[in-house]
N, C-alpha and C positions, 0 to 999 in steps of 0.2 A: 504494499499499499504506499502510495507517495505522501510525503510530508514534507516535501521541498520543493521551491520551485525558482528557474531563474529565468529573468524577464530579459530578452535581447532587444538591442535598438531597432532590429529590423519588424519588430511587432509581436514575434513569437514568444511563447512562454513555455518552457520545457520542464516536465516532471520530475521529480528525482528523489531520493532518499537521503533524510538528514543524518550525517556523522557527526556535525558539530553544530548547535542550532545556533541562530543568531540572524539579524539583518544587515545588508550591507547592499555598498555598491562599488562599482571600481569600472575600471577599461579593462574588457576581456581579452586576454592574450593566451597564447599557449606555447608549451615547449615540448620539443621533440625529443628530451632526454628522457632515456631509459635507465639510468641509474644517477645517483645523485640528488634525489628527492629532498634530503635533509639540506644540501647545500643549497638548491633552489629556493627552499620556503625560508630560508635566514638571508637569501642575499637581498640586499636594500634595493637592490636594482628594482625591484617588484613593489615596491611602495607604492600606493593608490590604485593596484592592479588588481583583478580578478586571474588566480593562474589555473589554467586547464593542462592536464597532463595528458598528452597523447597516448603514453604507454599504458597499455590496459589494467596493470597491476601495480599500484603503488604502497609500500611497505612491506615487501617480501623480505628484507632484511633488518628490520627493525629501526629503532631510532635511538642514536648516539650521540649525546651531547659534544664530542669532541670534534665532529664532523661539521659543525656549526659554523657559518660565515659572520654573525652577529649574534648579539645575545636576545633575539627574539625574532619569531615568525614574521614575515613582512607583507607578502601579499594581504589583501583585504578579505580574501577569500580563497577557498582551494577546490578544485573538481576533479575527479577522477572516474574512470568505469568503474574501478573496484578497489576501496582503501581499506587497507586492515586497520585492526582495532588500536594498535600501537601507534600508528600515524593520527586515527581519530581521538584519541584519547589526548595525544599532545595537543593537537590543535584546539581542541576544547579547554584544556588547562591554559592555553593562550588567549581565550574568548575569540577565535579567528573560524568562522563559521565554514563549514565544508560540507561537500554534498556528493553521492556519488549513485550508482544504478542509473544513469543515463547514457545516453550512445556520445562518446565524447568524439567519437569520429564526425557527427553532425556537427558539433562546436568547432572543430577544427577548419572542418572543408568551408563552413561560414564565414569564419575568419580570413581563412586564405583568399576567399572570393569577394568578400565584401570590407575587408580589412577591421583593424582593432576596433571594438565598438563599446558603447557605454552598455553596461547590465547591470542587475539587480537580482539580489539573492535574499529571497524569506525561506528559512528552515526552521523546523519545529513543529511541535504539536499544535499550534494554534494558528502554522503559517497558511495564508492564500497567497492565490494568484495576483490579487489586488494588491498587496503588500510589496511583492517582487515589482510589479510595475510602478509603483509608487517610489520604489529605491532608485531604479533605472531612469526614472524621468528626473530626479534628483542629482543626477551623477552629472559632475564638469569634467570637460576636456582635459587631458593632461597639461595643455599650455596654460590653463586656469589655475593650475597650483604653483601660484609665484613663489611661494617658500617652501616647497616640498624638501628643500636641505635640511631645514629644520628639524624635520622629525627623524632624520637618518643619520645626521652628524654629530660627532662629540660638543658637546657644550663647552668644555675648558681643553686648553691643549693638554696633551699627554706623550709620554715618551715610552718608546718600546728600544730597548738598547740589544744591540746587537755586534759593536765593537767599533774599531776605529777606521775602517775601510772608507766610510764616505758618511758625512751626515745629511740627513733626507728632510726637507720640509714637505710633508703630505697634505694637500687640502684634502679634507675630509667630506667628500659630496656624498657619501654614503658608501665608504670602502668597505670592501670584503676583507675579512681577518686574513685570508691568504695572501693577499698583496703585502701586508705588513711582515707577515711572516717570511714570504720570499726574499724580501729586501733584509730582515734581521739574520736569515740564515747564511747570508752572504757578508755578512760583518758590518752592515750598517747602523748606525742609529737612526731611528725614524721617529722625527716629531710631529705627531700627528695635530692638525691645527684646525678649528671648525671652518664649515663650509663658507663663512661668511669672514674669515679672517683678512686683516689689512696687509699693503705691504712692508708697513711697520713692524707687523707680528713675524712676518717672514724674514725681516731684517734680525730680529732679535735672536732668530735660530742659528744665523751666519751658516746656512746651508751651503752644500757643495750642489746639492741638485733640487728642483723644484719638481714636486709630484701631483699631478692632478687625477685623483681618483675614478672610478664609475661612480655611478649614482643614478637616480629615477629621474624620471621627468624630462621637460624640454630644456636643452642646455641653455637657450637664450636667457632661461630665469636665472641662472647660477651668475648674475651680474659682479657679485663681489670677486668671485675668481677669476672672471676675464680680466677686471681691474689690476689683480694681482699679476696675473700672466702678461698685461701690457705694460706692467711698472718694470719687470725685469727681463722683457724680450732682448735678447742679444747679449745681456750682461750675466746671467747666471742660466746654466743647461737645465732643460725641462723634459720630463716624461709625462706621459698619461695614457691610461688606459679607458677603454668604452666612453662614457661622458666626457671623460678627461681629454681624449682626443677632439671631440668635438669643442670642449671649452676653449682649449689652447687654439684650434682653428680659427673660431669665431674672433678670440681676441687679437689674433695677428692680423685679420681682415679678411677671412673667409666666411663662409656661410654654412648652416646646416639645414636640415629639412625632415620632415616625418616621412617615416616609411607607411607603407600600407599595412603591413601585420608585422614588420620586425623579424629579426633573426634572434630566437632563442631555441637552444639546443647544445648537443655536444658535437654534433656531426657536420658543421660548416667548413668547405673546402677552402682555403685561401691560398692563392699564388704570390711568390715572391718574383718582383719582376727581374730583379738582379740577378737571380739564380736558376730561376723558371722551375724552381722546387715547388711543390703543392704540401700543405700540411694541413691536419684537420684542427680543429678549434672548438672551443667553447665559447657560445655569444649569449648575450642577452640585452638586446637595444631596441628601440623603436624609432629611434633618429638616427640619421647618418649624414656624414658630409657632402656637401653639395658643390661649393667651390675652396678650395684647398689653400688659396690666397700663396703665399709665397713658399708656403710647403711642398716637397716633391712625392708624388704618390709611389711608392715603393712596393705595396702590395694591395691584391685587390680580390674580392670574392670571386669565385669560380662559377657560382651559379647566377649572379646579379652584377658583376661588375662594380658592386659599390667599394667605396674606398675601406681598406682593413688597415694600411700602414703609411705613416708619414714620417718625412725625415727631413731634416735639413742642418746641411755641415756649417753653412754660415751661422745660423743661430743656435747650433747645438741644440736640437729638438728633436726627440725620436717619440712616436705615439703608436698605439694599437688600438683597434677598434675591438677586437675579440681578448679572451682573458687568457693569457698564458699560464697565469697560476692556478687556473680552474681545478677544482677536485670533484669527483675521482680522477678526472682527466677529460680529454687526452692531454700529455706534457710535451708535444711535440714543439712547442715554441718557449718552453722556459729559460732558452738562453737570452729572452728579451732582458732579464734581469740582470745579467751579466752587464749587458749594454750600458744599462742605466748606470753601473758603478762605474763603467768607463767613462762615460761623462763628468763623473766626478772627478776624474784626473785630468779633464780637458781644460778645465778654467776655476779660477778661485772666485768666491762669492764677492759682491760687492752689495753696498746698503743700495736702497732705492730711491730714486730722484726725491 
């Protein structure tokens, strides 16, 4: 018997089973990942979204906190064809609605054909289709979440010690824990700064590299981060992942655009234009670089030719749209973090103007 409903922006209302009760709304997206559900559900880049798993069974190897990418579940809700009790109980303990026993193939096909869209969910004993419709009608587009960074960033600077190989100032726009650990494991001290840090905050760290993290939403809403990039452009080596690539590009005179349904999964092929080699990558983004400005395209997505990597020897900038650090993998591109530490050797930091 159905006791949950999801209302889609195209007018349909689908029935489902409640695994974690509640009412919510968000942008409906899907991931093709067949493992790593714990990492996906704790990835801050899913903030303000409803995450659908295309793989039919979610939870078959339990829930372990050491796999989390942040300290809480990040999507507004989770949808699966079949969800185990372990995952359902975890989501309920976090107050995140979850539903299953519906055809997730239909949801994936709808999003692929019509694009990521607003949806509303009502789940629980007294839920009605009208409740789900009401939630969907109140859903705002991602671009309207102008301060989305506040919900996923640290509120105060924190330091993660790794050694004396480099000092990195990381703008936390919703950073995954694996990014920080990938840098500290290579001997870097990582100073994690709030998403709205100022150039003066960065100067206080005296960094060798400025790193802009991944994060949720429209990169154009991360104005403070763009101002920091602009202040240090050409004076301090920079690196970025996912949203970080988009923020750096925009700050340097390029532009971004929203994708129809984005890239979310562990099987995205990326070609390096300098070596002609293709690697498999993990991705989670709904925006992409449209105009690269002064940066050179070094990597592209094999499926749709979108920008996956940007470099500039003149500005000491390297960025990647995908997640080299992704767990549980693939790890074909972990060498990116070695390149970040090589940036630290190329130029000494200077104070912002």
